[in-house]
C-alpha positions in Angstrom: 5.3 -13.2 1.1 7.0 -12.1 4.3 5.7 -9.0 5.3 5.2 -6.9 8.5 2.3 -8.2 9.9 -0.2 -5.5 8.6 -3.5 -5.9 6.5 -4.0 -3.4 3.6 -7.5 -2.8 2.5 -8.5 -0.8 -0.4 -11.8 0.7 -0.3 -13.3 2.1 -3.5 -15.9 5.2 -3.0 -17.9 7.5 -4.9 -16.0 10.7 -3.6 -13.2 10.4 -1.9 -14.1 14.2 -0.3 -16.8 12.5 1.8 -14.2 10.4 3.5 -12.9 12.9 5.2 -16.4 13.5 7.0 -15.3 10.0 9.0 -12.0 11.0 10.0 -13.3 11.3 13.7 -15.0 8.3 13.8 -12.0 6.5 12.1 -9.5 8.0 15.1 -12.0 6.7 18.0 -11.7 3.5 16.8 -8.1 3.8 17.1 -6.8 4.5 13.4 -4.3 7.4 12.3 -5.7 10.0 9.9 -2.9 10.3 7.6 -4.8 11.8 4.6 -3.1 11.8 1.2 0.2 10.6 2.4 2.2 10.9 -0.8 -1.0 9.3 -3.1 -2.9 12.4 -4.8 -6.5 11.5 -4.4 -6.1 8.8 -1.6 -7.0 8.8 1.9 -5.0 6.6 4.3 -5.9 5.5 7.8 -3.4 3.3 9.9 -4.1 1.4 13.2 -1.4 0.3 15.7 1.1 3.0 16.0 4.9 1.8 15.6 3.5 -1.4 15.1 1.0 -1.0 12.7 -1.8 -3.6 12.4 -4.0 -2.5 9.6 -3.7 -0.5 6.7 -7.0 1.5 4.9 -6.6 3.1 1.9 -9.7 4.4 0.2 -9.8 6.2 -3.4 -12.4 7.0 -5.7 -13.9 5.0 -8.3 -12.0 6.9 -11.2 -8.5 6.9 -9.4 -5.6 5.4 -11.9 -4.0 4.3 -8.5 -6.9 1.6 -8.0 -5.6 -0.3 -11.3 -2.1 0.2 -10.2 -2.8 -1.7 -6.9 -4.3 -4.6 -8.6 -2.0 -5.1 -11.4 0.9 -5.5 -9.0 -1.3 -7.8 -7.1 -1.7 -9.7 -9.8 1.5 -9.5 -11.3 2.7 -10.9 -8.1 -0.2 -14.0 -7.7 1.2 -14.9 -11.5 5.0 -14.8 -10.4 6.1 -16.7 -7.8 9.8 -15.9 -8.3 9.0 -12.4 -8.1 7.2 -13.1 -4.9 10.7 -14.9 -3.5 12.5 -11.7 -4.8 9.9 -9.0 -3.2 10.4 -11.1 0.1 13.7 -11.5 0.6 14.6 -7.8 -0.1 11.6 -6.5 2.2 13.2 -8.9 5.0 16.5 -7.4 4.4 15.2 -3.9 4.8 13.0 -5.0 7.9 16.0 -6.0 9.9 17.9 -2.7 8.6 15.0 -0.3 9.3 12.9 -0.3 12.4 10.3 2.3 11.4 8.1 2.8 8.4 9.6 6.1 8.3 12.8 4.6 7.2 11.6 1.6 5.9 9.0 3.0 3.0 11.7 5.3 1.4 14.1 2.4 1.2 11.8 0.3 -0.8 10.7 2.8 -3.0 12.8 2.3 -6.3 12.9 -1.5 -5.8 8.9 -1.5 -5.6 8.9 1.2 -8.9 10.8 -0.8 -10.8 8.8 -4.2 -10.0 5.4 -2.2 -10.4 6.9 -1.3 -14.4 7.5 -4.9 -14.6 4.1 -5.6 -13.6 2.5 -3.0 -16.1 4.6 -4.1 -19.1 3.2 -7.8 -17.9 -0.2 -6.5 -18.2 -0.1 -4.6 -21.4 1.5 -7.7 -22.8 -1.2 -10.5 -21.8 
């Protein structure tokens, strides 16, 4: 799939609050401390400034967002035609928007609709 060259990682922890104790260390490694960044119970760290290279998402083990992300990943793995569709959409957005602050909101509706398809697929399989 075509996308910005950003490595996304998801880490599962026992206590999300304990992640906050590592903000200074993450910052010293070049990560921007973004906090929840729109998803309750997440801690997001971003590296690379405007030319992002890494995103590290931390979730507490019982956060329902974990399943949402994994179901979406598995759906894309099982449906190459959806990967192509998603890739074309992201490519158009990347040509239109040069900043994450404009790119991310523009893809939200499309991604939400695809996530709903993924959830239906998951529940039916």
